[in-house]
N, CA, C, O and the ligand as a Tripos MOL2 file, in Angstrom:
@<TRIPOS>MOLECULE
protein
  261   259    66     0     0
PROTEIN
NO_CHARGES

@<TRIPOS>ATOM
      1 N           0.8410   -1.2390    0.0240 N.3       1 MET1
      2 CA          0.0350    0.0190   -0.0360 C.3       1 MET1
      3 C           0.8060    1.2470   -0.0210 C.2       1 MET1
      4 O           0.2180    2.3270   -0.0550 O.2       1 MET1
      5 N           2.1350    1.1730    0.0300 N.am      2 SER2
      6 CA          2.9150    2.4200    0.0480 C.3       2 SER2
      7 C           3.3270    2.6520   -1.4650 C.2       2 SER2
      8 O           3.9590    1.8040   -2.0950 O.2       2 SER2
      9 N           2.9590    3.7490   -1.9490 N.am      3 ASP3
     10 CA          3.2650    4.0960   -3.2130 C.3       3 ASP3
     11 C           4.7720    4.5470   -3.4860 C.2       3 ASP3
     12 O           5.3150    4.4820   -4.5890 O.2       3 ASP3
     13 N           5.2820    4.9490   -2.4730 N.am      4 ASP4
     14 CA          6.7200    5.5200   -2.7000 C.3       4 ASP4
     15 C           7.7540    4.3370   -2.3450 C.2       4 ASP4
     16 O           8.8380    4.6100   -1.8300 O.2       4 ASP4
     17 N           7.4380    3.2240   -2.5920 N.am      5 PHE5
     18 CA          8.3000    2.1890   -2.4540 C.3       5 PHE5
     19 C           9.5210    2.1780   -3.4390 C.2       5 PHE5
     20 O           9.3730    2.3110   -4.6530 O.2       5 PHE5
     21 N          10.5980    2.0300   -2.9000 N.am      6 GLN6
     22 CA         11.7880    2.1860   -3.8320 C.3       6 GLN6
     23 C          12.6190    0.9090   -3.9600 C.2       6 GLN6
     24 O          12.8710    0.1420   -3.0300 O.2       6 GLN6
     25 N          13.0060    0.7820   -5.2050 N.am      7 MET7
     26 CA         13.7260   -0.4190   -5.3770 C.3       7 MET7
     27 C          15.1990   -0.3030   -4.7420 C.2       7 MET7
     28 O          15.8470    0.7430   -4.7590 O.2       7 MET7
     29 N          15.5850   -1.3500   -4.2540 N.am      8 PRO8
     30 CA         16.9120   -1.3760   -3.6860 C.3       8 PRO8
     31 C          17.9420   -1.0930   -4.7140 C.2       8 PRO8
     32 O          17.7180   -1.4170   -5.8810 O.2       8 PRO8
     33 N          19.0900   -0.4960   -4.3680 N.am      9 ASP9
     34 CA         20.0690   -0.1880   -5.3820 C.3       9 ASP9
     35 C          20.6080   -1.2670   -6.3270 C.2       9 ASP9
     36 O          20.8830   -1.0890   -7.5140 O.2       9 ASP9
     37 N          20.7200   -2.4060   -5.6420 N.am     10 TYR10
     38 CA         21.3780   -3.4210   -6.4770 C.3      10 TYR10
     39 C          20.3170   -3.9540   -7.5510 C.2      10 TYR10
     40 O          20.6670   -4.5450   -8.5730 O.2      10 TYR10
     41 N          19.1320   -3.7150   -7.2520 N.am     11 TYR11
     42 CA         17.9670   -4.0280   -8.2700 C.3      11 TYR11
     43 C          18.1770   -3.0790   -9.4830 C.2      11 TYR11
     44 O          18.1430   -3.5410  -10.6230 O.2      11 TYR11
     45 N          18.3870   -1.7940   -9.2590 N.am     12 LYS12
     46 CA         18.5510   -0.9140  -10.2830 C.3      12 LYS12
     47 C          19.6520   -1.1820  -11.1800 C.2      12 LYS12
     48 O          19.5800   -0.9660  -12.3900 O.2      12 LYS12
     49 N          20.7570   -1.6920  -10.5480 N.am     13 SER13
     50 CA         21.9600   -1.9860  -11.3930 C.3      13 SER13
     51 C          21.9030   -3.2570  -12.2000 C.2      13 SER13
     52 O          22.6640   -3.4100  -13.1550 O.2      13 SER13
     53 N          21.0640   -4.1340  -11.8640 N.am     14 ILE14
     54 CA         20.7420   -5.3080  -12.5910 C.3      14 ILE14
     55 C          19.9790   -4.8830  -13.8040 C.2      14 ILE14
     56 O          20.2450   -5.3770  -14.9000 O.2      14 ILE14
     57 N          19.0200   -3.9650  -13.6490 N.am     15 LYS15
     58 CA         18.1230   -3.6640  -14.7780 C.3      15 LYS15
     59 C          18.7960   -2.8710  -15.8540 C.2      15 LYS15
     60 O          18.4390   -2.9330  -17.0310 O.2      15 LYS15
     61 N          19.8350   -2.0810  -15.3980 N.am     16 LYS16
     62 CA         20.6080   -1.1730  -16.4160 C.3      16 LYS16
     63 C          21.3750   -2.1040  -17.2300 C.2      16 LYS16
     64 O          21.9500   -3.0660  -16.7190 O.2      16 LYS16
     65 N          21.4060   -1.8500  -18.5030 N.am     17 PRO17
     66 CA         22.3720   -2.4510  -19.3750 C.3      17 PRO17
     67 C          23.7530   -1.9470  -19.1140 C.2      17 PRO17
     68 O          23.9380   -0.7390  -18.9620 O.2      17 PRO17
     69 N          24.7210   -2.7940  -19.0560 N.am     18 GLN18
     70 CA         26.0130   -2.5670  -18.9080 C.3      18 GLN18
     71 C          26.7720   -1.7040  -20.0230 C.2      18 GLN18
     72 O          27.7990   -1.0640  -19.7950 O.2      18 GLN18
     73 N          26.1980   -1.7670  -21.1200 N.am     19 ALA19
     74 CA         26.8980   -1.1490  -22.2470 C.3      19 ALA19
     75 C          26.4540    0.2490  -22.3940 C.2      19 ALA19
     76 O          26.9530    0.9700  -23.2580 O.2      19 ALA19
     77 N          25.5280    0.6670  -21.5810 N.am     20 GLU20
     78 CA         24.9970    1.9870  -21.7380 C.3      20 GLU20
     79 C          26.0640    3.1370  -21.5760 C.2      20 GLU20
     80 O          25.9060    4.1660  -22.2340 O.2      20 GLU20
     81 N          26.9960    3.0260  -20.8440 N.am     21 LYS21
     82 CA         27.8760    4.0380  -20.6100 C.3      21 LYS21
     83 C          28.9240    4.1700  -21.7790 C.2      21 LYS21
     84 O          29.5040    5.2250  -22.0360 O.2      21 LYS21
     85 N          29.1080    2.9640  -22.4740 N.am     22 GLU22
     86 CA         30.2650    2.9470  -23.3760 C.3      22 GLU22
     87 C          29.7910    3.4440  -24.8290 C.2      22 GLU22
     88 O          28.8930    2.8790  -25.4530 O.2      22 GLU22
     89 N          30.3850    4.3880  -25.2230 N.am     23 ILE23
     90 CA         30.0160    4.8540  -26.6580 C.3      23 ILE23
     91 C          31.0130    4.2340  -27.4810 C.2      23 ILE23
     92 O          32.2150    4.3390  -27.2370 O.2      23 ILE23
     93 N          30.4910    3.5160  -28.5640 N.am     24 LEU24
     94 CA         31.3330    2.7980  -29.4240 C.3      24 LEU24
     95 C          31.4600    3.6390  -30.7400 C.2      24 LEU24
     96 O          30.5010    4.2090  -31.2610 O.2      24 LEU24
     97 N          32.6710    3.6570  -31.1970 N.am     25 VAL25
     98 CA         33.0420    4.5100  -32.3260 C.3      25 VAL25
     99 C          33.8420    3.5860  -33.3640 C.2      25 VAL25
    100 O          34.6660    2.7320  -33.0360 O.2      25 VAL25
    101 N          33.5070    3.8640  -34.5020 N.am     26 LYS26
    102 CA         34.2850    2.9780  -35.6140 C.3      26 LYS26
    103 C          35.6200    3.4890  -35.7400 C.2      26 LYS26
    104 O          35.8330    4.6650  -36.0360 O.2      26 LYS26
    105 N          36.5590    2.6210  -35.5190 N.am     27 ARG27
    106 CA         38.0120    3.1710  -35.7210 C.3      27 ARG27
    107 C          38.8630    1.9290  -36.1810 C.2      27 ARG27
    108 O          38.5290    0.7670  -35.9460 O.2      27 ARG27
    109 N          39.8960    2.2670  -36.8000 N.am     28 LYS28
    110 CA         40.7900    1.2730  -37.2950 C.3      28 LYS28
    111 C          41.7110    0.6710  -36.1570 C.2      28 LYS28
    112 O          42.2390    1.3810  -35.3010 O.2      28 LYS28
    113 N          41.8430   -0.5690  -36.2170 N.am     29 CYS29
    114 CA         42.6400   -1.2310  -35.3450 C.3      29 CYS29
    115 C          44.1020   -0.8610  -35.5180 C.2      29 CYS29
    116 O          44.5940   -0.7910  -36.6440 O.2      29 CYS29
    117 N          44.8230   -0.6150  -34.3790 N.am     30 PHE30
    118 CA         46.0880   -0.1550  -34.5440 C.3      30 PHE30
    119 C          46.9960   -1.1880  -35.0510 C.2      30 PHE30
    120 O          48.0190   -0.8420  -35.6400 O.2      30 PHE30
    121 N          46.7150   -2.4190  -34.8750 N.am     31 TYR31
    122 CA         47.4680   -3.6030  -35.2010 C.3      31 TYR31
    123 C          47.0960   -3.9900  -36.6500 C.2      31 TYR31
    124 O          47.9990   -3.9600  -37.4860 O.2      31 TYR31
    125 N          45.8770   -4.3430  -37.0140 N.am     32 CYS32
    126 CA         45.6340   -4.9520  -38.2000 C.3      32 CYS32
    127 C          44.8500   -4.0480  -39.1290 C.2      32 CYS32
    128 O          44.4430   -4.4620  -40.2150 O.2      32 CYS32
    129 N          44.6410   -2.8200  -38.7030 N.am     33 ASN33
    130 CA         43.8520   -1.8250  -39.6310 C.3      33 ASN33
    131 C          42.4830   -2.1630  -39.9560 C.2      33 ASN33
    132 O          41.9270   -1.5090  -40.8390 O.2      33 ASN33
    133 N          41.8210   -3.1560  -39.3250 N.am     34 LYS34
    134 CA         40.6230   -3.4140  -39.6400 C.3      34 LYS34
    135 C          39.6340   -2.5280  -38.8140 C.2      34 LYS34
    136 O          39.7920   -2.2910  -37.6160 O.2      34 LYS34
    137 N          38.5360   -2.0340  -39.6180 N.am     35 GLU35
    138 CA         37.5610   -1.1650  -38.9250 C.3      35 GLU35
    139 C          36.6650   -1.8230  -37.9060 C.2      35 GLU35
    140 O          36.1190   -2.8890  -38.1900 O.2      35 GLU35
    141 N          36.4920   -1.2720  -36.7820 N.am     36 LYS36
    142 CA         35.6500   -2.0410  -35.7790 C.3      36 LYS36
    143 C          35.1610   -1.0170  -34.8420 C.2      36 LYS36
    144 O          35.8260   -0.0220  -34.5550 O.2      36 LYS36
    145 N          33.9500   -1.2790  -34.3530 N.am     37 GLU37
    146 CA         33.3420   -0.4380  -33.2690 C.3      37 GLU37
    147 C          34.0830   -0.7400  -32.0310 C.2      37 GLU37
    148 O          34.1580   -1.8840  -31.5840 O.2      37 GLU37
    149 N          34.5930    0.2160  -31.5170 N.am     38 MET38
    150 CA         35.2550    0.0140  -30.1610 C.3      38 MET38
    151 C          35.0790    1.2330  -29.0780 C.2      38 MET38
    152 O          34.7400    2.3610  -29.4380 O.2      38 MET38
    153 N          35.3030    0.9440  -27.9410 N.am     39 GLY39
    154 CA         35.1940    1.8750  -26.8560 C.3      39 GLY39
    155 C          36.1540    3.1340  -27.1370 C.2      39 GLY39
    156 O          36.9930    3.1670  -28.0380 O.2      39 GLY39
    157 N          35.9270    4.0230  -26.3430 N.am     40 LYS40
    158 CA         36.6070    5.2960  -26.4600 C.3      40 LYS40
    159 C          38.1940    5.0960  -26.2170 C.2      40 LYS40
    160 O          38.9960    5.8390  -26.7820 O.2      40 LYS40
    161 N          38.5580    4.1890  -25.4580 N.am     41 PHE41
    162 CA         39.9240    4.0750  -25.1300 C.3      41 PHE41
    163 C          40.5910    2.8820  -25.7770 C.2      41 PHE41
    164 O          41.7920    2.6720  -25.6120 O.2      41 PHE41
    165 N          39.7920    2.0730  -26.5400 N.am     42 GLN42
    166 CA         40.2580    0.8750  -27.2000 C.3      42 GLN42
    167 C          41.0860    1.3980  -28.3970 C.2      42 GLN42
    168 O          40.7560    2.4160  -29.0060 O.2      42 GLN42
    169 N          42.1260    0.6930  -28.6940 N.am     43 ARG43
    170 CA         42.9580    0.7170  -29.8280 C.3      43 ARG43
    171 C          43.1340   -0.3660  -30.6870 C.2      43 ARG43
    172 O          43.7120   -0.2960  -31.7720 O.2      43 ARG43
    173 N          42.6180   -1.4050  -30.1860 N.am     44 TYR44
    174 CA         42.6920   -2.6660  -31.0030 C.3      44 TYR44
    175 C          41.3340   -3.4120  -31.1450 C.2      44 TYR44
    176 O          40.4330   -3.3760  -30.3080 O.2      44 TYR44
    177 N          41.3150   -4.0330  -32.2160 N.am     45 CYS45
    178 CA         39.8990   -4.8130  -32.4920 C.3      45 CYS45
    179 C          39.6680   -5.9910  -31.6070 C.2      45 CYS45
    180 O          38.5180   -6.3800  -31.4040 O.2      45 CYS45
    181 N          40.6050   -6.5250  -31.1190 N.am     46 SER46
    182 CA         40.4910   -7.6670  -30.2800 C.3      46 SER46
    183 C          41.5290   -7.6750  -29.1890 C.2      46 SER46
    184 O          42.4450   -6.8530  -29.2250 O.2      46 SER46
    185 N          41.4320   -8.5670  -28.2130 N.am     47 THR47
    186 CA         42.4940   -8.8280  -27.2620 C.3      47 THR47
    187 C          43.7200   -9.3680  -27.9040 C.2      47 THR47
    188 O          44.8450   -9.0390  -27.5270 O.2      47 THR47
    189 N          43.4760  -10.2740  -28.9620 N.am     48 LEU48
    190 CA         44.6190  -10.7110  -29.6680 C.3      48 LEU48
    191 C          45.4930   -9.6460  -30.2740 C.2      48 LEU48
    192 O          46.6960   -9.5530  -30.0300 O.2      48 LEU48
    193 N          44.7940   -8.8140  -31.1140 N.am     49 CYS49
    194 CA         45.5520   -7.7310  -31.6570 C.3      49 CYS49
    195 C          46.2220   -6.8060  -30.6150 C.2      49 CYS49
    196 O          47.3290   -6.3040  -30.8110 O.2      49 CYS49
    197 N          45.5120   -6.6150  -29.5330 N.am     50 ARG50
    198 CA         46.1560   -5.7750  -28.4830 C.3      50 ARG50
    199 C          47.5160   -6.4920  -27.9490 C.2      50 ARG50
    200 O          48.5450   -5.8490  -27.7410 O.2      50 ARG50
    201 N          47.4120   -7.8130  -27.7620 N.am     51 SER51
    202 CA         48.4900   -8.4930  -27.1440 C.3      51 SER51
    203 C          49.5790   -8.5010  -28.2030 C.2      51 SER51
    204 O          50.7530   -8.3570  -27.8610 O.2      51 SER51
    205 N          49.2250   -8.6690  -29.5190 N.am     52 GLN52
    206 CA         50.2850   -8.7040  -30.6260 C.3      52 GLN52
    207 C          50.8220   -7.3440  -30.7380 C.2      52 GLN52
    208 O          52.0330   -7.1600  -30.8650 O.2      52 GLN52
    209 N          49.9520   -6.3540  -30.6950 N.am     53 GLY53
    210 CA         50.4250   -4.9190  -30.8310 C.3      53 GLY53
    211 C          51.4040   -4.5620  -29.7020 C.2      53 GLY53
    212 O          52.4880   -4.0490  -29.9770 O.2      53 GLY53
    213 N          51.1010   -4.7790  -28.6450 N.am     54 THR54
    214 CA         51.9300   -4.6030  -27.4120 C.3      54 THR54
    215 C          53.1550   -5.4030  -27.3840 C.2      54 THR54
    216 O          54.1900   -4.9630  -26.8830 O.2      54 THR54
    217 N          53.0660   -6.5980  -27.9220 N.am     55 ARG55
    218 CA         54.2560   -7.4050  -27.9290 C.3      55 ARG55
    219 C          55.3210   -6.8730  -28.8760 C.2      55 ARG55
    220 O          56.5180   -6.7540  -28.6170 O.2      55 ARG55
    221 N          54.6510   -6.5480  -30.1060 N.am     56 ASN56
    222 CA         55.4840   -5.8990  -31.0850 C.3      56 ASN56
    223 C          56.1530   -4.6810  -30.6250 C.2      56 ASN56
    224 O          57.3340   -4.5340  -30.9410 O.2      56 ASN56
    225 N          55.5940   -3.8280  -29.9550 N.am     57 TYR57
    226 CA         56.0400   -2.6970  -29.3990 C.3      57 TYR57
    227 C          57.3170   -2.8970  -28.4430 C.2      57 TYR57
    228 O          58.3540   -2.2340  -28.4460 O.2      57 TYR57
    229 N          56.9790   -3.9630  -27.6390 N.am     58 VAL58
    230 CA         57.9940   -4.3780  -26.6210 C.3      58 VAL58
    231 C          59.1890   -4.9410  -27.2720 C.2      58 VAL58
    232 O          60.3190   -4.6460  -26.8830 O.2      58 VAL58
    233 N          58.9360   -5.8630  -28.3940 N.am     59 SER59
    234 CA         60.0510   -6.4390  -29.0260 C.3      59 SER59
    235 C          60.8420   -5.5900  -29.9420 C.2      59 SER59
    236 O          62.0140   -5.8270  -30.2320 O.2      59 SER59
    237 N          60.1170   -4.5390  -30.4070 N.am     60 GLY60
    238 CA         60.8810   -3.5160  -31.1510 C.3      60 GLY60
    239 C          61.9180   -2.9430  -30.3060 C.2      60 GLY60
    240 O          62.9760   -2.5900  -30.8260 O.2      60 GLY60
    241 N          61.7380   -2.8260  -29.1540 N.am     61 TYR61
    242 CA         62.6780   -2.2270  -28.1240 C.3      61 TYR61
    243 C          63.9410   -3.1660  -28.0600 C.2      61 TYR61
    244 O          65.0480   -2.7500  -27.7190 O.2      61 TYR61
    245 N          63.7010   -4.3620  -28.3870 N.am     62 LYS62
    246 CA         64.8810   -5.2840  -28.2130 C.3      62 LYS62
    247 C          65.5100   -5.5510  -29.4510 C.2      62 LYS62
    248 O          66.4130   -6.3870  -29.4080 O.2      62 LYS62
    249 N          65.2450   -5.0360  -30.5470 N.am     63 VAL63
    250 CA         65.9210   -5.4810  -31.7570 C.3      63 VAL63
    251 C          67.3850   -5.3940  -31.6920 C.2      63 VAL63
    252 O          67.9970   -4.4700  -31.1560 O.2      63 VAL63
    253 N          67.9400   -6.4770  -32.3070 N.am     64 GLY64
    254 CA         69.4020   -6.5250  -32.2110 C.3      64 GLY64
    255 C          69.8200   -7.7820  -31.4170 C.2      64 GLY64
    256 O          70.9900   -8.0910  -31.1930 O.2      64 GLY64
    257 N          68.8250   -8.4110  -31.0540 N.am     65 TYR65
    258 CA         69.0510   -9.5730  -30.1840 C.3      65 TYR65
    259 C          69.6460  -10.7470  -31.0860 C.2      65 TYR65
    260 O          69.9210  -11.8360  -30.5810 O.2      65 TYR65
    261 ZN         42.8880   -5.9420  -35.1590 Zn       66 ZN66
@<TRIPOS>BOND
     1     1     2 1
     2     2     3 1
     3     3     4 2
     4     3     5 am
     5     5     6 1
     6     6     7 1
     7     7     8 2
     8     7     9 am
     9     9    10 1
    10    10    11 1
    11    11    12 2
    12    11    13 am
    13    13    14 1
    14    14    15 1
    15    15    16 2
    16    15    17 am
    17    17    18 1
    18    18    19 1
    19    19    20 2
    20    19    21 am
    21    21    22 1
    22    22    23 1
    23    23    24 2
    24    23    25 am
    25    25    26 1
    26    26    27 1
    27    27    28 2
    28    27    29 am
    29    29    30 1
    30    30    31 1
    31    31    32 2
    32    31    33 am
    33    33    34 1
    34    34    35 1
    35    35    36 2
    36    35    37 am
    37    37    38 1
    38    38    39 1
    39    39    40 2
    40    39    41 am
    41    41    42 1
    42    42    43 1
    43    43    44 2
    44    43    45 am
    45    45    46 1
    46    46    47 1
    47    47    48 2
    48    47    49 am
    49    49    50 1
    50    50    51 1
    51    51    52 2
    52    51    53 am
    53    53    54 1
    54    54    55 1
    55    55    56 2
    56    55    57 am
    57    57    58 1
    58    58    59 1
    59    59    60 2
    60    59    61 am
    61    61    62 1
    62    62    63 1
    63    63    64 2
    64    63    65 am
    65    65    66 1
    66    66    67 1
    67    67    68 2
    68    67    69 am
    69    69    70 1
    70    70    71 1
    71    71    72 2
    72    71    73 am
    73    73    74 1
    74    74    75 1
    75    75    76 2
    76    75    77 am
    77    77    78 1
    78    78    79 1
    79    79    80 2
    80    79    81 am
    81    81    82 1
    82    82    83 1
    83    83    84 2
    84    83    85 am
    85    85    86 1
    86    86    87 1
    87    87    88 2
    88    87    89 am
    89    89    90 1
    90    90    91 1
    91    91    92 2
    92    91    93 am
    93    93    94 1
    94    94    95 1
    95    95    96 2
    96    95    97 am
    97    97    98 1
    98    98    99 1
    99    99   100 2
   100    99   101 am
   101   101   102 1
   102   102   103 1
   103   103   104 2
   104   103   105 am
   105   105   106 1
   106   106   107 1
   107   107   108 2
   108   107   109 am
   109   109   110 1
   110   110   111 1
   111   111   112 2
   112   111   113 am
   113   113   114 1
   114   114   115 1
   115   115   116 2
   116   115   117 am
   117   117   118 1
   118   118   119 1
   119   119   120 2
   120   119   121 am
   121   121   122 1
   122   122   123 1
   123   123   124 2
   124   123   125 am
   125   125   126 1
   126   126   127 1
   127   127   128 2
   128   127   129 am
   129   129   130 1
   130   130   131 1
   131   131   132 2
   132   131   133 am
   133   133   134 1
   134   134   135 1
   135   135   136 2
   136   135   137 am
   137   137   138 1
   138   138   139 1
   139   139   140 2
   140   139   141 am
   141   141   142 1
   142   142   143 1
   143   143   144 2
   144   143   145 am
   145   145   146 1
   146   146   147 1
   147   147   148 2
   148   147   149 am
   149   149   150 1
   150   150   151 1
   151   151   152 2
   152   151   153 am
   153   153   154 1
   154   154   155 1
   155   155   156 2
   156   155   157 am
   157   157   158 1
   158   158   159 1
   159   159   160 2
   160   159   161 am
   161   161   162 1
   162   162   163 1
   163   163   164 2
   164   163   165 am
   165   165   166 1
   166   166   167 1
   167   167   168 2
   168   167   169 am
   169   169   170 1
   170   170   171 1
   171   171   172 2
   172   171   173 am
   173   173   174 1
   174   174   175 1
   175   175   176 2
   176   175   177 am
   177   177   178 1
   178   178   179 1
   179   179   180 2
   180   179   181 am
   181   181   182 1
   182   182   183 1
   183   183   184 2
   184   183   185 am
   185   185   186 1
   186   186   187 1
   187   187   188 2
   188   187   189 am
   189   189   190 1
   190   190   191 1
   191   191   192 2
   192   191   193 am
   193   193   194 1
   194   194   195 1
   195   195   196 2
   196   195   197 am
   197   197   198 1
   198   198   199 1
   199   199   200 2
   200   199   201 am
   201   201   202 1
   202   202   203 1
   203   203   204 2
   204   203   205 am
   205   205   206 1
   206   206   207 1
   207   207   208 2
   208   207   209 am
   209   209   210 1
   210   210   211 1
   211   211   212 2
   212   211   213 am
   213   213   214 1
   214   214   215 1
   215   215   216 2
   216   215   217 am
   217   217   218 1
   218   218   219 1
   219   219   220 2
   220   219   221 am
   221   221   222 1
   222   222   223 1
   223   223   224 2
   224   223   225 am
   225   225   226 1
   226   226   227 1
   227   227   228 2
   228   227   229 am
   229   229   230 1
   230   230   231 1
   231   231   232 2
   232   231   233 am
   233   233   234 1
   234   234   235 1
   235   235   236 2
   236   235   237 am
   237   237   238 1
   238   238   239 1
   239   239   240 2
   240   239   241 am
   241   241   242 1
   242   242   243 1
   243   243   244 2
   244   243   245 am
   245   245   246 1
   246   246   247 1
   247   247   248 2
   248   247   249 am
   249   249   250 1
   250   250   251 1
   251   251   252 2
   252   251   253 am
   253   253   254 1
   254   254   255 1
   255   255   256 2
   256   255   257 am
   257   257   258 1
   258   258   259 1
   259   259   260 2
@<TRIPOS>SUBSTRUCTURE
     1 MET1         2 RESIDUE 1 A MET
     2 SER2         6 RESIDUE 1 A SER
     3 ASP3        10 RESIDUE 1 A ASP
     4 ASP4        14 RESIDUE 1 A ASP
     5 PHE5        18 RESIDUE 1 A PHE
     6 GLN6        22 RESIDUE 1 A GLN
     7 MET7        26 RESIDUE 1 A MET
     8 PRO8        30 RESIDUE 1 A PRO
     9 ASP9        34 RESIDUE 1 A ASP
    10 TYR10       38 RESIDUE 1 A TYR
    11 TYR11       42 RESIDUE 1 A TYR
    12 LYS12       46 RESIDUE 1 A LYS
    13 SER13       50 RESIDUE 1 A SER
    14 ILE14       54 RESIDUE 1 A ILE
    15 LYS15       58 RESIDUE 1 A LYS
    16 LYS16       62 RESIDUE 1 A LYS
    17 PRO17       66 RESIDUE 1 A PRO
    18 GLN18       70 RESIDUE 1 A GLN
    19 ALA19       74 RESIDUE 1 A ALA
    20 GLU20       78 RESIDUE 1 A GLU
    21 LYS21       82 RESIDUE 1 A LYS
    22 GLU22       86 RESIDUE 1 A GLU
    23 ILE23       90 RESIDUE 1 A ILE
    24 LEU24       94 RESIDUE 1 A LEU
    25 VAL25       98 RESIDUE 1 A VAL
    26 LYS26      102 RESIDUE 1 A LYS
    27 ARG27      106 RESIDUE 1 A ARG
    28 LYS28      110 RESIDUE 1 A LYS
    29 CYS29      114 RESIDUE 1 A CYS
    30 PHE30      118 RESIDUE 1 A PHE
    31 TYR31      122 RESIDUE 1 A TYR
    32 CYS32      126 RESIDUE 1 A CYS
    33 ASN33      130 RESIDUE 1 A ASN
    34 LYS34      134 RESIDUE 1 A LYS
    35 GLU35      138 RESIDUE 1 A GLU
    36 LYS36      142 RESIDUE 1 A LYS
    37 GLU37      146 RESIDUE 1 A GLU
    38 MET38      150 RESIDUE 1 A MET
    39 GLY39      154 RESIDUE 1 A GLY
    40 LYS40      158 RESIDUE 1 A LYS
    41 PHE41      162 RESIDUE 1 A PHE
    42 GLN42      166 RESIDUE 1 A GLN
    43 ARG43      170 RESIDUE 1 A ARG
    44 TYR44      174 RESIDUE 1 A TYR
    45 CYS45      178 RESIDUE 1 A CYS
    46 SER46      182 RESIDUE 1 A SER
    47 THR47      186 RESIDUE 1 A THR
    48 LEU48      190 RESIDUE 1 A LEU
    49 CYS49      194 RESIDUE 1 A CYS
    50 ARG50      198 RESIDUE 1 A ARG
    51 SER51      202 RESIDUE 1 A SER
    52 GLN52      206 RESIDUE 1 A GLN
    53 GLY53      210 RESIDUE 1 A GLY
    54 THR54      214 RESIDUE 1 A THR
    55 ARG55      218 RESIDUE 1 A ARG
    56 ASN56      222 RESIDUE 1 A ASN
    57 TYR57      226 RESIDUE 1 A TYR
    58 VAL58      230 RESIDUE 1 A VAL
    59 SER59      234 RESIDUE 1 A SER
    60 GLY60      238 RESIDUE 1 A GLY
    61 TYR61      242 RESIDUE 1 A TYR
    62 LYS62      246 RESIDUE 1 A LYS
    63 VAL63      250 RESIDUE 1 A VAL
    64 GLY64      254 RESIDUE 1 A GLY
    65 TYR65      258 RESIDUE 1 A TYR
    66 ZN66       261 GROUP 0 **** ****
């Protein structure tokens, strides 16, 4: 009978879609140049590309081995 019943906080967070905050932008992957929608701070289309890209960067540091 109480009209002002409020949902508990955890209930609200379940109902909210998680992707809501993330704005996806189409941009080219730094590693393979493939266009893909990704988050604001994403630079690679996949975790694979990211690990490859970062590994390349690191191994470029060690050229001459
Ligand atoms: Zn890629």
